C-alpha positions as CSV (number, residue, x, y, z in Angstrom):
1,M,-2.1,-163.0,7.5
2,R,-0.7,-160.1,5.6
3,M,-2.4,-157.0,7.0
4,M,-2.5,-153.6,5.3
5,L,-3.4,-150.8,7.8
6,L,-4.0,-147.4,6.4
7,T,-4.7,-144.3,8.5
8,S,-5.1,-140.6,8.0
9,G,-5.1,-137.5,10.3
10,T,-3.3,-136.4,13.3
11,R,-1.7,-138.1,16.1
12,G,-4.9,-139.4,17.6
13,D,-5.7,-141.1,14.3
14,V,-2.4,-142.7,14.0
15,E,-1.8,-144.1,17.6
16,P,-4.6,-146.7,17.5
17,F,-3.4,-148.1,14.2
18,A,0.2,-148.1,15.4
19,A,-1.0,-150.0,18.5
20,L,-2.9,-152.6,16.3
21,A,0.2,-153.0,14.1
22,R,2.4,-153.8,17.0
23,C,-0.1,-156.2,18.4
24,A,-0.6,-158.1,15.1
25,S,3.1,-158.2,14.4
26,G,3.7,-159.6,17.9
27,H,1.3,-162.4,17.0
28,G,3.2,-163.3,13.9
29,H,1.2,-161.5,11.2
30,E,2.9,-159.5,8.4
31,V,1.7,-156.0,8.8
32,R,2.4,-152.8,6.8
33,L,1.2,-149.6,8.0
34,G,0.4,-146.5,5.8
35,V,0.6,-143.3,7.7
36,P,0.7,-139.5,7.2
37,D,4.1,-137.8,7.6
38,S,5.3,-136.2,10.9
39,S,2.5,-137.7,13.1
40,G,4.6,-137.5,16.3
41,V,3.7,-141.2,17.0
42,D,6.5,-143.7,17.9
43,L,6.6,-146.0,14.8
44,A,10.0,-147.7,15.6
45,G,10.2,-151.3,14.5
46,L,7.0,-151.1,12.3
47,D,7.0,-151.7,8.6
48,T,5.5,-148.2,7.5
49,V,5.1,-146.4,4.3
50,S,4.2,-142.8,3.7
51,L,0.8,-141.7,2.4
52,E,2.4,-138.4,1.3
53,V,0.5,-136.0,3.3
54,D,1.6,-134.0,6.4
55,F,-1.3,-132.9,8.6
56,H,1.1,-131.7,11.3
57,R,2.5,-129.2,8.8
58,L,-1.0,-128.0,7.8
59,V,-2.1,-127.6,11.4
60,Q,1.2,-125.8,12.3
61,A,0.6,-123.5,9.3
62,H,-3.1,-122.9,9.4
63,G,-4.5,-124.4,12.6
64,I,-7.5,-126.8,12.7
65,S,-11.0,-125.6,11.8
66,P,-13.6,-126.4,9.0
67,W,-13.1,-122.8,7.6
68,T,-9.3,-123.4,7.4
69,A,-10.0,-126.6,5.4
70,V,-12.2,-124.6,3.0
71,R,-9.8,-121.7,2.5
72,H,-6.9,-123.9,1.8
73,F,-8.7,-126.7,0.0
74,R,-7.4,-125.8,-3.5
75,T,-3.8,-125.1,-2.5
76,E,-3.2,-127.6,0.3
77,V,-6.0,-129.9,1.5
78,G,-7.2,-131.0,-1.8
79,P,-3.7,-131.9,-3.2
80,G,-2.8,-133.5,0.1
81,M,-5.9,-135.7,-0.2
82,R,-5.2,-136.6,-3.8
83,R,-1.6,-137.8,-2.9
84,M,-2.9,-139.8,0.0
85,L,-5.7,-141.5,-2.0
86,A,-3.2,-142.4,-4.8
87,A,-0.5,-143.6,-2.2
88,A,-3.0,-145.9,-0.4
89,V,-3.8,-147.6,-3.7
90,R,-0.2,-147.9,-4.8
91,E,1.1,-149.2,-1.5
92,T,-1.7,-151.7,-1.0
93,L,-1.2,-153.2,-4.4
94,A,2.4,-153.5,-3.8
95,F,2.0,-155.4,-0.4
96,E,-0.8,-157.8,-1.8
97,P,-2.6,-158.1,1.6
98,D,-5.1,-160.7,2.8
99,V,-7.1,-157.8,4.5
100,V,-7.2,-154.0,4.3
101,V,-8.0,-152.1,7.6
102,H,-8.5,-148.5,7.1
103,H,-9.4,-145.0,8.5
104,P,-12.7,-143.8,7.0
105,K,-10.8,-140.9,5.4
106,V,-8.8,-143.3,3.2
107,L,-11.6,-143.4,0.7
108,T,-9.8,-145.6,-1.8
109,A,-9.2,-148.4,0.6
110,P,-12.5,-150.2,0.0
111,V,-12.1,-149.9,-3.8
112,V,-8.6,-151.4,-3.9
113,A,-9.6,-154.2,-1.4
114,Q,-12.5,-155.1,-3.7
115,S,-10.2,-155.1,-6.7
116,L,-7.9,-157.5,-4.9
117,G,-10.7,-159.7,-3.8
118,V,-9.9,-159.2,-0.1
119,P,-12.0,-158.1,2.9
120,H,-11.9,-154.5,4.0
121,V,-12.5,-153.4,7.5
122,V,-13.2,-149.8,8.4
123,V,-12.0,-148.5,11.8
124,E,-14.3,-145.9,13.4
125,S,-12.4,-144.3,16.3
126,V,-15.4,-142.0,16.2
127,P,-18.9,-143.6,15.5
128,S,-19.6,-141.4,12.5
129,V,-19.9,-143.9,9.6
130,T,-22.5,-146.5,10.9
131,P,-25.9,-145.0,11.2
132,T,-28.0,-145.2,14.4
133,S,-31.1,-143.6,15.7
134,A,-29.4,-143.4,19.2
135,F,-27.4,-140.2,18.4
136,P,-26.6,-137.9,15.4
137,A,-23.3,-138.4,13.5
138,P,-20.6,-137.0,15.7
139,G,-19.1,-133.8,14.1
140,V,-22.1,-133.2,11.9
141,V,-24.8,-132.2,14.4
142,N,-24.3,-131.2,18.0
143,R,-27.8,-132.0,19.3
144,D,-30.1,-135.0,19.4
145,L,-32.5,-134.9,16.4
146,G,-34.5,-138.0,17.5
147,R,-35.9,-139.9,14.6
148,F,-33.9,-137.8,12.2
149,N,-30.5,-138.9,13.7
150,R,-29.9,-141.6,11.1
151,A,-30.2,-139.0,8.3
152,T,-27.1,-137.2,9.5
153,Y,-24.9,-140.1,8.6
154,A,-25.3,-139.2,5.1
155,A,-22.4,-136.8,5.5
156,A,-19.9,-139.6,5.4
157,R,-21.1,-140.6,2.0
158,G,-20.8,-136.9,1.0
159,A,-17.0,-137.2,1.4
160,A,-16.8,-139.9,-1.2
161,R,-18.8,-137.8,-3.7
162,M,-16.6,-134.7,-3.0
163,F,-13.5,-136.6,-3.9
164,R,-15.1,-138.7,-6.5
165,R,-12.8,-137.7,-9.3
166,D,-9.7,-138.0,-7.1
167,I,-10.7,-141.5,-6.1
168,E,-11.3,-142.5,-9.8
169,R,-7.9,-141.1,-10.8
170,A,-6.1,-143.0,-8.0
171,C,-7.9,-146.2,-8.9
172,E,-6.7,-146.0,-12.5
173,Q,-3.7,-147.9,-11.1
174,L,-5.9,-151.0,-10.4
175,P,-5.1,-154.0,-12.5
176,A,-8.8,-154.6,-13.2
177,P,-12.0,-152.6,-12.7
178,V,-14.0,-152.9,-9.6
179,P,-16.3,-155.9,-10.1
180,S,-19.5,-154.0,-9.3
181,A,-18.6,-150.9,-11.3
182,S,-20.7,-150.1,-14.4
183,S,-20.7,-147.5,-17.0
184,T,-23.2,-145.5,-15.2
185,S,-21.7,-145.6,-11.7
186,S,-18.4,-144.2,-10.5
187,V,-15.7,-146.1,-8.9
188,A,-16.2,-144.0,-5.7
189,S,-19.6,-145.5,-5.3
190,A,-19.1,-148.9,-6.6
191,A,-17.1,-150.4,-3.7
192,S,-18.9,-152.9,-1.4
193,A,-19.9,-152.3,2.1
194,P,-17.1,-153.1,4.7
195,T,-16.8,-156.7,5.8
196,A,-16.6,-155.5,9.3
197,S,-16.4,-152.2,11.3
198,L,-14.1,-151.9,14.4
199,M,-14.7,-149.3,16.9
200,P,-11.8,-148.9,19.4
201,I,-14.3,-147.5,21.9
202,S,-15.1,-148.7,25.5
203,P,-18.7,-149.8,26.0
204,Q,-18.4,-148.1,29.4
205,L,-18.2,-144.8,27.4
206,L,-20.6,-145.6,24.6
207,P,-23.3,-148.3,25.2
208,R,-23.9,-150.2,22.0
209,P,-27.0,-148.9,20.1
210,A,-29.6,-151.6,19.4
211,D,-29.8,-150.8,15.8
212,W,-26.1,-151.3,14.8
213,P,-25.7,-154.3,12.5
214,N,-23.7,-157.4,13.8
215,T,-20.7,-156.5,11.6
216,V,-19.9,-153.7,14.0
217,R,-17.6,-154.7,16.9
218,L,-17.3,-152.3,19.8
219,T,-13.8,-153.6,20.9
220,G,-12.7,-151.3,23.7
221,S,-9.8,-148.8,23.2
222,W,-6.6,-149.9,21.5
223,H,-3.8,-149.4,23.9
224,T,-1.0,-151.6,25.1
225,D,-0.5,-152.7,28.8
226,A,3.3,-152.8,28.2
227,P,5.0,-150.1,30.4
228,G,6.2,-147.1,28.5
229,P,9.2,-145.0,29.3
230,E,9.2,-143.5,32.7
231,P,9.0,-139.7,32.8
232,D,12.2,-137.9,33.5
233,P,13.1,-137.1,37.1
234,A,11.9,-133.4,36.9
235,V,8.4,-134.6,35.8
236,L,8.3,-137.4,38.6
237,E,9.4,-134.8,41.2
238,F,6.6,-132.5,40.0
239,L,3.9,-135.2,40.2
240,R,4.9,-136.1,43.7
241,G,4.8,-132.5,44.9
242,G,1.1,-132.2,45.7
243,P,-2.4,-132.4,44.3
244,F,-2.3,-131.7,40.5
245,L,-4.3,-131.7,37.4
246,V,-3.4,-132.4,33.8
247,A,-4.2,-130.0,30.9
248,T,-3.8,-131.0,27.3
249,F,-5.5,-129.9,24.0
250,G,-3.5,-132.3,21.8
251,S,-3.2,-131.1,18.2
252,M,-5.7,-128.3,18.6
253,A,-3.9,-125.0,17.7
254,A,-6.7,-122.5,17.0
255,G,-7.5,-119.4,18.8
256,D,-5.6,-118.1,21.9
257,P,-3.3,-120.6,23.4
258,Q,-2.0,-118.0,26.0
259,G,-5.5,-117.0,27.0
260,R,-6.4,-120.7,27.5
261,G,-3.2,-121.4,29.5
262,R,-4.1,-118.4,31.7
263,A,-7.7,-119.7,32.2
264,V,-6.4,-123.2,33.2
265,L,-3.7,-121.9,35.7
266,E,-6.0,-119.3,37.4
267,S,-8.7,-122.1,37.8
268,A,-6.2,-124.6,39.1
269,R,-4.8,-122.2,41.6
270,A,-8.3,-121.2,42.8
271,H,-8.8,-124.8,43.7
272,G,-5.2,-125.2,45.2
273,F,-4.0,-127.6,42.4
274,R,-0.6,-127.7,40.7
275,T,-0.8,-127.9,36.8
276,L,1.0,-130.1,34.4
277,L,0.5,-128.3,31.2
278,L,1.0,-130.2,28.0
279,T,1.4,-127.6,25.3
280,G,1.0,-130.2,22.4
281,W,1.0,-128.7,18.9
282,G,0.4,-125.2,20.3
283,G,-3.2,-125.3,21.8
284,L,-1.8,-124.4,25.2
285,A,0.8,-122.0,26.3
286,L,2.3,-120.8,29.6
287,P,2.0,-117.0,29.9
288,D,5.2,-115.4,31.0
289,D,3.8,-113.8,34.1
290,L,2.1,-117.0,35.4
291,G,5.2,-119.2,35.8
292,G,6.0,-120.8,39.2
293,D,6.8,-123.9,41.1
294,D,3.2,-125.0,40.8
295,V,3.2,-125.4,37.1
296,L,5.3,-127.5,34.6
297,A,4.8,-126.9,30.9
298,V,6.2,-129.6,28.6
299,P,5.3,-130.3,24.9
300,S,4.1,-133.9,25.4
301,L,4.2,-136.8,27.9
302,P,2.5,-140.3,27.6
303,L,-0.8,-139.7,29.3
304,D,-0.9,-143.2,30.8
305,A,2.2,-142.2,32.8
306,V,1.1,-139.0,34.2
307,L,-2.7,-139.3,34.7
308,P,-2.8,-141.8,37.6
309,G,-3.0,-139.6,40.7
310,A,-4.4,-136.5,39.0
311,A,-7.4,-134.8,40.6
312,L,-8.9,-134.1,37.1
313,A,-7.9,-133.7,33.5
314,V,-8.8,-130.7,31.2
315,H,-8.8,-131.7,27.6
316,H,-10.2,-131.2,24.2
317,G,-12.3,-134.3,23.9
318,G,-10.4,-136.2,21.2
319,A,-11.2,-140.0,21.4
320,G,-7.8,-141.2,22.4
321,T,-7.5,-138.6,25.2
322,V,-11.1,-139.3,26.4
323,H,-10.1,-143.1,26.8
324,A,-6.8,-142.3,28.5
325,V,-8.4,-140.1,31.0
326,A,-11.3,-142.6,31.6
327,R,-9.0,-145.6,31.9
328,A,-7.0,-143.7,34.7
329,G,-10.3,-143.2,36.5
330,V,-9.9,-139.4,36.4
331,P,-12.8,-136.9,36.1
332,H,-12.9,-134.8,33.0
333,V,-13.4,-131.2,32.0
334,V,-13.9,-131.2,28.2
335,V,-13.3,-128.0,26.2
336,P,-14.4,-129.1,22.7
337,F,-13.0,-127.5,19.6
338,L,-14.6,-129.2,16.7
339,A,-15.5,-132.6,15.0
340,D,-16.4,-135.3,17.5
341,Q,-15.2,-133.5,20.5
342,P,-18.6,-131.9,21.4
343,F,-20.0,-135.5,21.2
344,W,-17.5,-136.9,23.8
345,G,-18.2,-133.9,25.9
346,R,-21.9,-134.5,26.1
347,Q,-21.4,-138.2,26.3
348,L,-19.1,-138.0,29.4
349,H,-21.2,-135.5,31.1
350,G,-24.3,-137.6,30.5
351,L,-22.6,-140.6,32.1
352,G,-21.6,-138.5,35.2
353,L,-17.8,-138.6,34.4
354,A,-17.3,-135.0,33.5
355,A,-18.4,-131.4,34.1
356,T,-20.6,-129.7,31.6
357,P,-18.4,-129.1,28.5
358,I,-17.3,-125.6,27.7
359,P,-16.7,-124.8,24.0
360,Q,-13.3,-123.4,23.5
361,K,-14.6,-119.9,22.3
362,K,-16.5,-119.6,25.6
363,L,-13.6,-120.6,27.8
364,T,-13.1,-118.2,30.7
365,A,-11.3,-118.6,34.1
366,E,-14.7,-118.1,35.9
367,R,-16.4,-120.9,33.8
368,L,-13.5,-123.2,34.2
369,T,-13.3,-122.6,38.0
370,A,-16.9,-123.7,38.2
371,A,-16.4,-126.8,35.9
372,F,-13.5,-127.9,38.1
373,A,-15.8,-127.9,41.1
374,E,-18.4,-129.8,39.1
375,A,-15.9,-132.3,37.8
376,L,-14.4,-133.1,41.3
377,S,-18.0,-134.3,42.2
378,C,-17.6,-136.9,39.5
379,G,-14.5,-138.4,41.0
380,P,-16.2,-141.5,42.5
381,A,-18.1,-142.3,39.2
382,A,-14.9,-141.8,37.2
383,E,-13.0,-144.2,39.4
384,R,-15.7,-146.9,39.0
385,A,-15.6,-146.5,35.2
386,G,-11.8,-146.7,35.2
387,Q,-11.9,-149.9,37.2
388,K,-14.2,-151.5,34.5
389,I,-12.3,-150.1,31.5
390,R,-8.8,-151.1,32.6
391,P,-9.4,-154.9,32.0
392,E,-10.7,-154.4,28.5
393,Q,-8.5,-156.0,25.8
394,G,-9.4,-153.9,22.8
395,L,-6.3,-155.0,20.7
396,Q,-6.8,-158.5,21.2
397,T,-10.6,-158.3,20.5
398,A,-9.9,-156.4,17.2
399,L,-7.2,-159.0,16.2
400,S,-9.5,-161.9,16.8
401,V,-12.1,-160.3,14.5
402,L,-9.5,-159.8,11.7
403,T,-8.2,-163.3,12.0
404,A,-11.6,-164.8,11.7
405,L,-12.4,-163.1,8.4
C-alpha cells in the first residue's frame, strides 16, 4: 500500500506517527510522513515532507496555553495552520496514496482523501473526537457531566468551523470537488466520516466505552521493541547510584521552570531519592543552589531507557509519557498543564496507578512530597499494569487495520 501519514503538534504528536511509518515501511509498504518542522523526533530513514509549521518555535517563543494561542492567533497560529492545511493537501495529491492516516488537527486530510476516492483514518492519541457517554471530551471539560458528556465532543467539530475558510482555500488545489459538497455546504463540512479511528492507547489505561462504534480500534500504544541507543556512561552511572525518580514535563514551557525544579528536588530529597531531571523544552530547570551528586539534569533521554528501575515518575500527563511510564511499571505523579493532561491524571489516579494529580499552578514542595508518598503506595498496581501493557503490539494491530481497508 501507499500510505500518507499526516501529523501536527509537538513531539508527542509526531512520535507515534514516526513509529507507525517505520513499522509500515518495514513491512514493505510505501509510506510518506508529513510532519511539522523541528519536532525533535528522530526521522532518519523515513520519507518525510514538511507541513510548513514549526510548533517548537512557537512554544519556545510564547509557551503553551490556550491564551497564548488566542493572543498570537492572527500573527502566528492562524498563518501556521493555513500553511499546514495547504501543505497537507499539496503533499497528499503529489503522493497519490491508497490511504490517508491523519492527526485530527490536519483538517484538510479527510477532504483530500475523499477527493482522491481513498479511505481516511483518524488517529486519536487522545480520545477527543469519538463521542462517548463514559467521559467528557479530554481538554474540553475537566469533570464528569454524566448524560451531557457526549455533548462536549462538539468542540472538535468547532475547529473545522473555525478554519472553514482556510480549509476551503487549501482545497482549491483539488482536481475535482468533494463528491458530497453542494452549493449550500462548505468543503469543511462536506467530507465523509472516517473509515476507521485508531487510538494508540492501552486498554489497561482506558477501558473501551460500550458506546464507541465498531470502526474505533483501541490498539495499544505505538512503540517499537527494538532497543534504542544506550544512555551515555554518565547517565548509566547516575542510574546505578541508588534509588531515583524521573521528572519530565516534555514540551510544557509555561510558568516557572525554576520553581518546579525546586519543588521536585526538595520533595525527592525528603524521600531520599536521587533525581534525573529531563528539562525538555524548558518546563523544568535546575536551580543553581540545588545542584549536587544526587541530581542529573539533561535536556532529553529516551524514557524507555531510563524508567526501568525508577521509584516513580513526575510528569505532565501527555499521552506518550503516560504510556512510557505505565509500560515500565512505574507509579505516576501527574502535574497537568492543559489539554488532555488533566484527563490522564484523573484516569491514572482512578486506576490506582498514580497519586492525586496536582495542577501545575498549585504545585508546591509540600504538595509534591505528599504526592510522592501516595504514589509509592501505587507501586504494586503499577507493576501489574506494566506486565499487561508490555506485551501489547499496538503498531502491528494498527497496521493490520490499515491493510484490511
